[in-house]
All heavy atoms as a GROMACS GRO file, in nm:
protein
  539
    1MET      N    1  18.300  -7.988  14.761
    1MET     CA    2  18.381  -8.096  14.784
    1MET      C    3  18.534  -8.054  14.791
    1MET      O    4  18.572  -7.979  14.717
    1MET     CB    5  18.364  -8.190  14.665
    1MET     CG    6  18.436  -8.320  14.674
    1MET     SD    7  18.383  -8.421  14.540
    1MET     CE    8  18.432  -8.581  14.594
    2GLU      N    9  18.600  -8.114  14.889
    2GLU     CA   10  18.739  -8.083  14.914
    2GLU      C   11  18.831  -8.155  14.818
    2GLU      O   12  18.817  -8.282  14.801
    2GLU     CB   13  18.775  -8.134  15.062
    2GLU     CG   14  18.905  -8.096  15.106
    2GLU     CD   15  18.918  -8.126  15.256
    2GLU    OE1   16  18.867  -8.233  15.299
    2GLU    OE2   17  18.996  -8.056  15.324
    3PRO      N   18  18.919  -8.079  14.757
    3PRO     CA   19  19.022  -8.143  14.662
    3PRO      C   20  19.113  -8.254  14.747
    3PRO      O   21  19.139  -8.239  14.859
    3PRO     CB   22  19.101  -8.034  14.618
    3PRO     CG   23  19.026  -7.903  14.638
    3PRO     CD   24  18.944  -7.940  14.762
    4ASN      N   25  19.153  -8.346  14.672
    4ASN     CA   26  19.237  -8.449  14.731
    4ASN      C   27  19.366  -8.396  14.808
    4ASN      O   28  19.391  -8.432  14.918
    4ASN     CB   29  19.283  -8.558  14.636
    4ASN     CG   30  19.172  -8.643  14.585
    4ASN    OD1   31  19.068  -8.655  14.649
    4ASN    ND2   32  19.190  -8.707  14.479
    5GLN      N   33  19.429  -8.304  14.731
    5GLN     CA   34  19.562  -8.249  14.789
    5GLN      C   35  19.527  -8.180  14.933
    5GLN      O   36  19.598  -8.194  15.018
    5GLN     CB   37  19.613  -8.158  14.695
    5GLN     CG   38  19.747  -8.083  14.744
    5GLN     CD   39  19.807  -7.984  14.662
    5GLN    OE1   40  19.746  -7.957  14.560
    5GLN    NE2   41  19.926  -7.932  14.698
    6ARG      N   42  19.420  -8.100  14.930
    6ARG     CA   43  19.384  -8.020  15.053
    6ARG      C   44  19.350  -8.125  15.172
    6ARG      O   45  19.391  -8.107  15.283
    6ARG     CB   46  19.279  -7.932  15.022
    6ARG     CG   47  19.239  -7.840  15.161
    6ARG     CD   48  19.138  -7.735  15.124
    6ARG     NE   49  19.188  -7.647  15.018
    6ARG     CZ   50  19.110  -7.574  14.952
    6ARG    NH1   51  18.979  -7.566  14.968
    6ARG    NH2   52  19.156  -7.491  14.852
    7TYR      N   53  19.271  -8.236  15.124
    7TYR     CA   54  19.239  -8.331  15.228
    7TYR      C   55  19.370  -8.400  15.292
    7TYR      O   56  19.365  -8.412  15.411
    7TYR     CB   57  19.146  -8.444  15.154
    7TYR     CG   58  19.134  -8.556  15.252
    7TYR    CD1   59  19.032  -8.555  15.350
    7TYR    CD2   60  19.208  -8.678  15.230
    7TYR    CE1   61  19.015  -8.666  15.438
    7TYR    CE2   62  19.186  -8.792  15.310
    7TYR     CZ   63  19.094  -8.778  15.415
    7TYR     OH   64  19.072  -8.889  15.500
    8TYR      N   65  19.457  -8.447  15.212
    8TYR     CA   66  19.576  -8.509  15.255
    8TYR      C   67  19.660  -8.413  15.334
    8TYR      O   68  19.718  -8.450  15.442
    8TYR     CB   69  19.659  -8.558  15.139
    8TYR     CG   70  19.584  -8.680  15.074
    8TYR    CD1   71  19.576  -8.695  14.940
    8TYR    CD2   72  19.539  -8.787  15.145
    8TYR    CE1   73  19.518  -8.809  14.884
    8TYR    CE2   74  19.472  -8.898  15.091
    8TYR     CZ   75  19.466  -8.904  14.959
    8TYR     OH   76  19.398  -9.016  14.906
    9GLU      N   77  19.675  -8.279  15.298
    9GLU     CA   78  19.747  -8.193  15.384
    9GLU      C   79  19.682  -8.162  15.525
    9GLU      O   80  19.742  -8.155  15.619
    9GLU     CB   81  19.755  -8.052  15.307
    9GLU     CG   82  19.849  -8.055  15.189
    9GLU     CD   83  19.826  -7.926  15.097
    9GLU    OE1   84  19.736  -7.851  15.127
    9GLU    OE2   85  19.913  -7.911  15.014
   10ARG      N   86  19.539  -8.161  15.512
   10ARG     CA   87  19.466  -8.139  15.638
   10ARG      C   88  19.495  -8.272  15.735
   10ARG      O   89  19.514  -8.246  15.855
   10ARG     CB   90  19.324  -8.116  15.616
   10ARG     CG   91  19.241  -8.094  15.741
   10ARG     CD   92  19.093  -8.060  15.709
   10ARG     NE   93  19.031  -8.164  15.628
   10ARG     CZ   94  18.982  -8.285  15.673
   10ARG    NH1   95  18.991  -8.314  15.788
   10ARG    NH2   96  18.924  -8.359  15.577
   11ARG      N   97  19.484  -8.383  15.671
   11ARG     CA   98  19.506  -8.500  15.754
   11ARG      C   99  19.651  -8.516  15.805
   11ARG      O  100  19.660  -8.555  15.916
   11ARG     CB  101  19.472  -8.635  15.679
   11ARG     CG  102  19.318  -8.641  15.649
   11ARG     CD  103  19.248  -8.676  15.770
   11ARG     NE  104  19.278  -8.806  15.799
   11ARG     CZ  105  19.304  -8.844  15.920
   11ARG    NH1  106  19.301  -8.769  16.026
   11ARG    NH2  107  19.339  -8.977  15.955
   12ALA      N  108  19.748  -8.467  15.730
   12ALA     CA  109  19.874  -8.468  15.775
   12ALA      C  110  19.890  -8.383  15.902
   12ALA      O  111  19.961  -8.413  15.987
   12ALA     CB  112  19.974  -8.432  15.671
   13LEU      N  113  19.831  -8.266  15.896
   13LEU     CA  114  19.842  -8.178  16.001
   13LEU      C  115  19.773  -8.232  16.132
   13LEU      O  116  19.836  -8.227  16.238
   13LEU     CB  117  19.771  -8.035  15.963
   13LEU     CG  118  19.784  -7.926  16.079
   13LEU    CD1  119  19.930  -7.899  16.116
   13LEU    CD2  120  19.715  -7.805  16.019
   14GLU      N  121  19.661  -8.285  16.115
   14GLU     CA  122  19.573  -8.345  16.220
   14GLU      C  123  19.673  -8.464  16.291
   14GLU      O  124  19.674  -8.472  16.408
   14GLU     CB  125  19.447  -8.411  16.173
   14GLU     CG  126  19.351  -8.304  16.135
   14GLU     CD  127  19.229  -8.362  16.076
   14GLU    OE1  128  19.208  -8.488  16.055
   14GLU    OE2  129  19.135  -8.288  16.041
   15GLU      N  130  19.741  -8.550  16.205
   15GLU     CA  131  19.818  -8.659  16.259
   15GLU      C  132  19.942  -8.594  16.328
   15GLU      O  133  19.984  -8.659  16.431
   15GLU     CB  134  19.852  -8.762  16.147
   15GLU     CG  135  19.735  -8.834  16.101
   15GLU     CD  136  19.678  -8.923  16.198
   15GLU    OE1  137  19.742  -8.963  16.300
   15GLU    OE2  138  19.556  -8.951  16.190
   16THR      N  139  19.999  -8.495  16.278
   16THR     CA  140  20.114  -8.416  16.348
   16THR      C  141  20.074  -8.378  16.484
   16THR      O  142  20.146  -8.396  16.581
   16THR     CB  143  20.163  -8.317  16.261
   16THR    OG1  144  20.206  -8.363  16.133
   16THR    CG2  145  20.281  -8.253  16.328
   17LYS      N  146  19.957  -8.326  16.484
   17LYS     CA  147  19.901  -8.256  16.616
   17LYS      C  148  19.875  -8.385  16.703
   17LYS      O  149  19.907  -8.384  16.829
   17LYS     CB  150  19.783  -8.177  16.590
   17LYS     CG  151  19.803  -8.055  16.528
   17LYS     CD  152  19.673  -7.972  16.520
   17LYS     CE  153  19.700  -7.841  16.444
   17LYS     NZ  154  19.568  -7.779  16.437
   18ALA      N  155  19.819  -8.497  16.658
   18ALA     CA  156  19.793  -8.610  16.732
   18ALA      C  157  19.920  -8.666  16.786
   18ALA      O  158  19.928  -8.727  16.903
   18ALA     CB  159  19.717  -8.707  16.655
   19ALA      N  160  20.025  -8.674  16.704
   19ALA     CA  161  20.160  -8.719  16.751
   19ALA      C  162  20.210  -8.648  16.884
   19ALA      O  163  20.267  -8.695  16.970
   19ALA     CB  164  20.256  -8.726  16.651
   20ALA      N  165  20.186  -8.508  16.874
   20ALA     CA  166  20.230  -8.422  16.975
   20ALA      C  167  20.151  -8.453  17.108
   20ALA      O  168  20.213  -8.441  17.216
   20ALA     CB  169  20.220  -8.273  16.950
   21ARG      N  170  20.021  -8.503  17.091
   21ARG     CA  171  19.944  -8.527  17.218
   21ARG      C  172  19.961  -8.673  17.258
   21ARG      O  173  19.914  -8.708  17.366
   21ARG     CB  174  19.789  -8.509  17.175
   21ARG     CG  175  19.760  -8.366  17.147
   21ARG     CD  176  19.606  -8.342  17.137
   21ARG     NE  177  19.554  -8.439  17.048
   21ARG     CZ  178  19.524  -8.410  16.923
   21ARG    NH1  179  19.558  -8.296  16.866
   21ARG    NH2  180  19.466  -8.500  16.839
   22ALA      N  181  20.019  -8.767  17.185
   22ALA     CA  182  20.026  -8.902  17.212
   22ALA      C  183  20.104  -8.913  17.336
   22ALA      O  184  20.204  -8.853  17.365
   22ALA     CB  185  20.089  -8.978  17.103
   23VAL      N  186  20.063  -9.020  17.421
   23VAL     CA  187  20.124  -9.050  17.548
   23VAL      C  188  20.242  -9.139  17.540
   23VAL      O  189  20.352  -9.116  17.600
   23VAL     CB  190  20.014  -9.106  17.642
   23VAL    CG1  191  20.087  -9.143  17.787
   23VAL    CG2  192  19.909  -9.007  17.669
   24THR      N  193  20.231  -9.248  17.462
   24THR     CA  194  20.332  -9.343  17.447
   24THR      C  195  20.427  -9.324  17.332
   24THR      O  196  20.376  -9.257  17.222
   24THR     CB  197  20.271  -9.487  17.437
   24THR    OG1  198  20.203  -9.491  17.312
   24THR    CG2  199  20.176  -9.520  17.554
   25PRO      N  200  20.547  -9.367  17.329
   25PRO     CA  201  20.638  -9.354  17.216
   25PRO      C  202  20.582  -9.421  17.096
   25PRO      O  203  20.603  -9.374  16.976
   25PRO     CB  204  20.767  -9.419  17.268
   25PRO     CG  205  20.761  -9.409  17.410
   25PRO     CD  206  20.616  -9.426  17.446
   26GLU      N  207  20.518  -9.535  17.116
   26GLU     CA  208  20.453  -9.613  16.999
   26GLU      C  209  20.350  -9.525  16.932
   26GLU      O  210  20.335  -9.529  16.813
   26GLU     CB  211  20.402  -9.751  17.046
   26GLU     CG  212  20.503  -9.836  17.095
   26GLU     CD  213  20.550  -9.820  17.257
   26GLU    OE1  214  20.483  -9.747  17.314
   26GLU    OE2  215  20.640  -9.886  17.287
   27GLY      N  216  20.260  -9.464  17.023
   27GLY     CA  217  20.158  -9.372  16.962
   27GLY      C  218  20.217  -9.272  16.890
   27GLY      O  219  20.168  -9.229  16.780
   28LYS      N  220  20.318  -9.195  16.943
   28LYS     CA  221  20.390  -9.089  16.868
   28LYS      C  222  20.444  -9.125  16.727
   28LYS      O  223  20.412  -9.058  16.632
   28LYS     CB  224  20.497  -9.028  16.955
   28LYS     CG  225  20.443  -8.943  17.083
   28LYS     CD  226  20.567  -8.901  17.152
   28LYS     CE  227  20.527  -8.847  17.288
   28LYS     NZ  228  20.462  -8.714  17.274
   29GLU      N  229  20.505  -9.241  16.737
   29GLU     CA  230  20.562  -9.305  16.608
   29GLU      C  231  20.463  -9.337  16.510
   29GLU      O  232  20.473  -9.302  16.387
   29GLU     CB  233  20.658  -9.417  16.643
   29GLU     CG  234  20.722  -9.471  16.514
   29GLU     CD  235  20.815  -9.377  16.448
   29GLU    OE1  236  20.867  -9.282  16.509
   29GLU    OE2  237  20.825  -9.376  16.320
   30ARG      N  238  20.344  -9.389  16.558
   30ARG     CA  239  20.239  -9.426  16.456
   30ARG      C  240  20.177  -9.308  16.399
   30ARG      O  241  20.148  -9.296  16.284
   30ARG     CB  242  20.129  -9.512  16.536
   30ARG     CG  243  20.011  -9.549  16.450
   30ARG     CD  244  20.062  -9.641  16.337
   30ARG     NE  245  19.940  -9.667  16.257
   30ARG     CZ  246  19.943  -9.685  16.126
   30ARG    NH1  247  20.065  -9.672  16.051
   30ARG    NH2  248  19.836  -9.708  16.054
   31HIS      N  249  20.151  -9.196  16.475
   31HIS     CA  250  20.091  -9.086  16.419
   31HIS      C  251  20.184  -9.011  16.330
   31HIS      O  252  20.151  -8.952  16.230
   31HIS     CB  253  20.048  -8.986  16.528
   31HIS     CG  254  19.928  -9.031  16.604
   31HIS    ND1  255  19.808  -9.038  16.534
   31HIS    CD2  256  19.897  -9.083  16.730
   31HIS    CE1  257  19.714  -9.084  16.619
   31HIS    NE2  258  19.772  -9.115  16.737
   32ARG      N  259  20.321  -9.009  16.356
   32ARG     CA  260  20.428  -8.948  16.266
   32ARG      C  261  20.426  -9.034  16.134
   32ARG      O  262  20.433  -8.970  16.027
   32ARG     CB  263  20.557  -8.956  16.333
   32ARG     CG  264  20.581  -8.853  16.434
   32ARG     CD  265  20.732  -8.854  16.478
   32ARG     NE  266  20.739  -8.779  16.613
   32ARG     CZ  267  20.780  -8.828  16.723
   32ARG    NH1  268  20.828  -8.950  16.727
   32ARG    NH2  269  20.785  -8.764  16.825
   33GLN      N  270  20.413  -9.160  16.140
   33GLN     CA  271  20.410  -9.246  16.005
   33GLN      C  272  20.286  -9.213  15.933
   33GLN      O  273  20.305  -9.195  15.802
   33GLN     CB  274  20.398  -9.389  16.045
   33GLN     CG  275  20.538  -9.451  16.108
   33GLN     CD  276  20.526  -9.586  16.142
   33GLN    OE1  277  20.429  -9.645  16.151
   33GLN    NE2  278  20.648  -9.645  16.173
   34LEU      N  279  20.165  -9.198  15.991
   34LEU     CA  280  20.039  -9.154  15.922
   34LEU      C  281  20.056  -9.026  15.850
   34LEU      O  282  20.021  -8.998  15.751
   34LEU     CB  283  19.925  -9.167  16.022
   34LEU     CG  284  19.888  -9.307  16.059
   34LEU    CD1  285  19.783  -9.294  16.177
   34LEU    CD2  286  19.824  -9.375  15.940
   35ALA      N  287  20.123  -8.925  15.937
   35ALA     CA  288  20.128  -8.790  15.888
   35ALA      C  289  20.224  -8.792  15.765
   35ALA      O  290  20.190  -8.726  15.663
   35ALA     CB  291  20.200  -8.707  15.992
   36GLU      N  292  20.331  -8.865  15.771
   36GLU     CA  293  20.421  -8.877  15.655
   36GLU      C  294  20.350  -8.938  15.542
   36GLU      O  295  20.380  -8.881  15.420
   36GLU     CB  296  20.551  -8.956  15.688
   36GLU     CG  297  20.649  -8.970  15.576
   36GLU     CD  298  20.710  -8.821  15.539
   36GLU    OE1  299  20.707  -8.739  15.632
   36GLU    OE2  300  20.735  -8.810  15.422
   37GLY      N  301  20.276  -9.038  15.553
   37GLY     CA  302  20.202  -9.099  15.457
   37GLY      C  303  20.114  -9.002  15.385
   37GLY      O  304  20.104  -8.992  15.254
   38PHE      N  305  20.033  -8.918  15.459
   38PHE     CA  306  19.942  -8.822  15.405
   38PHE      C  307  20.022  -8.695  15.330
   38PHE      O  308  19.976  -8.658  15.228
   38PHE     CB  309  19.861  -8.753  15.520
   38PHE     CG  310  19.751  -8.848  15.560
   38PHE    CD1  311  19.738  -8.895  15.694
   38PHE    CD2  312  19.653  -8.905  15.470
   38PHE    CE1  313  19.633  -8.978  15.728
   38PHE    CE2  314  19.551  -8.993  15.520
   38PHE     CZ  315  19.545  -9.022  15.646
   39ARG      N  316  20.140  -8.672  15.389
   39ARG     CA  317  20.218  -8.562  15.315
   39ARG      C  318  20.264  -8.617  15.185
   39ARG      O  319  20.260  -8.533  15.090
   39ARG     CB  320  20.342  -8.523  15.409
   39ARG     CG  321  20.316  -8.438  15.511
   39ARG     CD  322  20.435  -8.382  15.575
   39ARG     NE  323  20.401  -8.322  15.718
   39ARG     CZ  324  20.404  -8.393  15.818
   39ARG    NH1  325  20.466  -8.520  15.824
   39ARG    NH2  326  20.366  -8.335  15.939
   40LYS      N  327  20.301  -8.743  15.180
   40LYS     CA  328  20.340  -8.800  15.047
   40LYS      C  329  20.240  -8.800  14.941
   40LYS      O  330  20.251  -8.761  14.840
   40LYS     CB  331  20.402  -8.937  15.077
   40LYS     CG  332  20.458  -9.000  14.943
   40LYS     CD  333  20.506  -9.149  14.972
   40LYS     CE  334  20.630  -9.143  15.062
   40LYS     NZ  335  20.693  -9.272  15.073
   41ARG      N  336  20.110  -8.836  14.989
   41ARG     CA  337  20.000  -8.839  14.902
   41ARG      C  338  19.965  -8.690  14.860
   41ARG      O  339  19.926  -8.672  14.742
   41ARG     CB  340  19.877  -8.914  14.970
   41ARG     CG  341  19.899  -9.050  14.988
   41ARG     CD  342  19.780  -9.107  15.056
   41ARG     NE  343  19.804  -9.246  15.096
   41ARG     CZ  344  19.760  -9.298  15.213
   41ARG    NH1  345  19.680  -9.229  15.290
   41ARG    NH2  346  19.793  -9.429  15.244
   42ALA      N  347  19.968  -8.595  14.948
   42ALA     CA  348  19.944  -8.466  14.912
   42ALA      C  349  20.035  -8.414  14.800
   42ALA      O  350  20.007  -8.349  14.694
   42ALA     CB  351  19.940  -8.371  15.021
   43GLN      N  352  20.174  -8.450  14.818
   43GLN     CA  353  20.273  -8.413  14.716
   43GLN      C  354  20.242  -8.483  14.587
   43GLN      O  355  20.252  -8.418  14.478
   43GLN     CB  356  20.416  -8.451  14.784
   43GLN     CG  357  20.525  -8.404  14.685
   43GLN     CD  358  20.662  -8.442  14.745
   43GLN    OE1  359  20.666  -8.529  14.819
   43GLN    NE2  360  20.757  -8.364  14.709
   44GLU      N  361  20.204  -8.609  14.589
   44GLU     CA  362  20.176  -8.684  14.466
   44GLU      C  363  20.051  -8.614  14.390
   44GLU      O  364  20.054  -8.593  14.274
   44GLU     CB  365  20.144  -8.823  14.493
   44GLU     CG  366  20.265  -8.904  14.528
   44GLU     CD  367  20.226  -9.042  14.593
   44GLU    OE1  368  20.105  -9.070  14.595
   44GLU    OE2  369  20.323  -9.108  14.623
   45CYS      N  370  19.951  -8.570  14.471
   45CYS     CA  371  19.841  -8.502  14.416
   45CYS      C  372  19.875  -8.367  14.351
   45CYS      O  373  19.821  -8.333  14.246
   45CYS     CB  374  19.727  -8.484  14.517
   45CYS     SG  375  19.642  -8.625  14.577
   46SER      N  376  19.976  -8.290  14.421
   46SER     CA  377  20.011  -8.168  14.367
   46SER      C  378  20.085  -8.184  14.227
   46SER      O  379  20.079  -8.104  14.146
   46SER     CB  380  20.091  -8.088  14.457
   46SER     OG  381  20.221  -8.134  14.476
   47GLN      N  382  20.167  -8.296  14.230
   47GLN     CA  383  20.235  -8.316  14.101
   47GLN      C  384  20.148  -8.355  13.978
   47GLN      O  385  20.168  -8.312  13.871
   47GLN     CB  386  20.346  -8.430  14.124
   47GLN     CG  387  20.455  -8.387  14.213
   47GLN     CD  388  20.549  -8.506  14.246
   47GLN    OE1  389  20.519  -8.620  14.216
   47GLN    NE2  390  20.648  -8.468  14.314
   48VAL      N  391  20.045  -8.428  14.009
   48VAL     CA  392  19.949  -8.464  13.910
   48VAL      C  393  19.869  -8.347  13.867
   48VAL      O  394  19.851  -8.315  13.748
   48VAL     CB  395  19.844  -8.569  13.957
   48VAL    CG1  396  19.731  -8.585  13.871
   48VAL    CG2  397  19.919  -8.711  13.982
   49ALA      N  398  19.835  -8.260  13.957
   49ALA     CA  399  19.757  -8.140  13.917
   49ALA      C  400  19.844  -8.048  13.834
   49ALA      O  401  19.795  -7.988  13.739
   49ALA     CB  402  19.725  -8.063  14.050
   50GLN      N  403  19.979  -8.039  13.858
   50GLN     CA  404  20.064  -7.950  13.781
   50GLN      C  405  20.079  -8.006  13.642
   50GLN      O  406  20.103  -7.937  13.546
   50GLN     CB  407  20.199  -7.932  13.845
   50GLN     CG  408  20.196  -7.853  13.969
   50GLN     CD  409  20.338  -7.859  14.040
   50GLN    OE1  410  20.417  -7.921  13.994
   50GLN    NE2  411  20.333  -7.782  14.149
   51SER      N  412  20.063  -8.145  13.615
   51SER     CA  413  20.085  -8.205  13.490
   51SER      C  414  19.953  -8.190  13.405
   51SER      O  415  19.962  -8.221  13.283
   51SER     CB  416  20.137  -8.347  13.502
   51SER     OG  417  20.031  -8.425  13.560
   52TRP      N  418  19.843  -8.158  13.470
   52TRP     CA  419  19.718  -8.151  13.402
   52TRP      C  420  19.734  -8.043  13.297
   52TRP      O  421  19.765  -7.943  13.329
   52TRP     CB  422  19.596  -8.128  13.496
   52TRP     CG  423  19.469  -8.120  13.441
   52TRP    CD1  424  19.392  -8.011  13.418
   52TRP    CD2  425  19.388  -8.214  13.377
   52TRP    NE1  426  19.273  -8.042  13.359
   52TRP    CE2  427  19.267  -8.161  13.330
   52TRP    CE3  428  19.408  -8.361  13.359
   52TRP    CZ2  429  19.170  -8.234  13.272
   52TRP    CZ3  430  19.323  -8.430  13.296
   52TRP    CH2  431  19.195  -8.379  13.251
   53PRO      N  432  19.691  -8.072  13.166
   53PRO     CA  433  19.724  -7.983  13.059
   53PRO      C  434  19.643  -7.848  13.060
   53PRO      O  435  19.695  -7.753  13.010
   53PRO     CB  436  19.694  -8.053  12.930
   53PRO     CG  437  19.608  -8.163  12.973
   53PRO     CD  438  19.642  -8.199  13.120
   54TYR      N  439  19.534  -7.846  13.132
   54TYR     CA  440  19.447  -7.729  13.123
   54TYR      C  441  19.442  -7.652  13.257
   54TYR      O  442  19.368  -7.560  13.272
   54TYR     CB  443  19.303  -7.773  13.097
   54TYR     CG  444  19.295  -7.837  12.962
   54TYR    CD1  445  19.259  -7.974  12.951
   54TYR    CD2  446  19.314  -7.784  12.834
   54TYR    CE1  447  19.251  -8.038  12.831
   54TYR    CE2  448  19.311  -7.847  12.723
   54TYR     CZ  449  19.285  -7.973  12.723
   54TYR     OH  450  19.288  -8.043  12.601
   55ARG      N  451  19.528  -7.684  13.348
   55ARG     CA  452  19.536  -7.623  13.480
   55ARG      C  453  19.581  -7.478  13.469
   55ARG      O  454  19.682  -7.443  13.399
   55ARG     CB  455  19.640  -7.702  13.564
   55ARG     CG  456  19.639  -7.628  13.709
   55ARG     CD  457  19.733  -7.726  13.795
   55ARG     NE  458  19.744  -7.648  13.925
   55ARG     CZ  459  19.674  -7.654  14.022
   55ARG    NH1  460  19.560  -7.716  14.016
   55ARG    NH2  461  19.701  -7.586  14.129
   56GLY      N  462  19.493  -7.388  13.510
   56GLY     CA  463  19.531  -7.240  13.499
   56GLY      C  464  19.501  -7.170  13.374
   56GLY      O  465  19.521  -7.061  13.355
   57ASN      N  466  19.466  -7.250  13.265
   57ASN     CA  467  19.444  -7.203  13.132
   57ASN      C  468  19.301  -7.183  13.116
   57ASN      O  469  19.219  -7.265  13.146
   57ASN     CB  470  19.487  -7.283  13.023
   57ASN     CG  471  19.648  -7.306  13.038
   57ASN    OD1  472  19.718  -7.212  13.077
   57ASN    ND2  473  19.691  -7.419  12.996
   58ALA      N  474  19.267  -7.067  13.067
   58ALA     CA  475  19.126  -7.029  13.039
   58ALA      C  476  19.080  -7.119  12.928
   58ALA      O  477  19.170  -7.139  12.825
   58ALA     CB  478  19.093  -6.886  13.006
   59ALA      N  479  18.961  -7.162  12.912
   59ALA     CA  480  18.911  -7.236  12.808
   59ALA      C  481  18.892  -7.136  12.682
   59ALA      O  482  18.864  -7.028  12.690
   59ALA     CB  483  18.765  -7.292  12.840
   60PRO      N  484  18.932  -7.204  12.568
   60PRO     CA  485  18.926  -7.116  12.445
   60PRO      C  486  18.776  -7.076  12.418
   60PRO      O  487  18.693  -7.146  12.446
   60PRO     CB  488  18.979  -7.208  12.324
   60PRO     CG  489  18.971  -7.345  12.388
   60PRO     CD  490  18.969  -7.333  12.538
   61ALA      N  491  18.769  -6.958  12.340
   61ALA     CA  492  18.637  -6.916  12.312
   61ALA      C  493  18.582  -7.013  12.216
   61ALA      O  494  18.653  -7.072  12.136
   61ALA     CB  495  18.651  -6.785  12.249
   62LEU      N  496  18.438  -7.020  12.213
   62LEU     CA  497  18.369  -7.127  12.125
   62LEU      C  498  18.400  -7.084  11.990
   62LEU      O  499  18.419  -7.188  11.901
   62LEU     CB  500  18.225  -7.121  12.156
   62LEU     CG  501  18.190  -7.187  12.294
   62LEU    CD1  502  18.035  -7.168  12.320
   62LEU    CD2  503  18.235  -7.326  12.305
   63ASP      N  504  18.406  -6.969  11.944
   63ASP     CA  505  18.431  -6.936  11.800
   63ASP      C  506  18.566  -6.973  11.753
   63ASP      O  507  18.587  -7.014  11.634
   63ASP     CB  508  18.407  -6.785  11.774
   63ASP     CG  509  18.502  -6.694  11.860
   63ASP    OD1  510  18.537  -6.729  11.963
   63ASP    OD2  511  18.529  -6.587  11.805
   64ALA      N  512  18.665  -6.984  11.851
   64ALA     CA  513  18.804  -7.028  11.811
   64ALA      C  514  18.806  -7.183  11.788
   64ALA      O  515  18.883  -7.228  11.702
   64ALA     CB  516  18.893  -6.988  11.919
   65LEU      N  517  18.716  -7.250  11.856
   65LEU     CA  518  18.706  -7.390  11.830
   65LEU      C  519  18.652  -7.430  11.695
   65LEU      O  520  18.678  -7.526  11.643
   65LEU     CB  521  18.638  -7.457  11.950
   65LEU     CG  522  18.696  -7.447  12.088
   65LEU    CD1  523  18.594  -7.501  12.183
   65LEU    CD2  524  18.820  -7.528  12.079
   66SER      N  525  18.564  -7.349  11.646
   66SER     CA  526  18.495  -7.378  11.515
   66SER      C  527  18.573  -7.361  11.391
   66SER      O  528  18.540  -7.391  11.291
   66SER     CB  529  18.366  -7.305  11.510
   66SER     OG  530  18.400  -7.157  11.507
   67LYS      N  531  18.687  -7.283  11.411
   67LYS     CA  532  18.780  -7.255  11.296
   67LYS      C  533  18.860  -7.368  11.252
   67LYS      O  534  18.889  -7.457  11.319
   67LYS     CB  535  18.874  -7.133  11.336
   67LYS     CG  536  18.779  -7.008  11.336
   67LYS     CD  537  18.871  -6.896  11.375
   67LYS     CE  538  18.796  -6.778  11.384
   67LYS     NZ  539  18.867  -6.646  11.426
   0.00000   0.00000   0.00000
């Protein structure tokens, strides 16, 4: 399963590419807005992940928990 942050980053990139391919100015602007929204959500997900207390820390050994 794809993490939320990676999903939003991927979608932002897809919308940026779609903006480059868009024919009308309205289409370009709409895809840019979507890309910016996905970038913002990706950034929010990364901030939440950094605040998670166990991120990057190994779980304590079971014998340490029993003391």
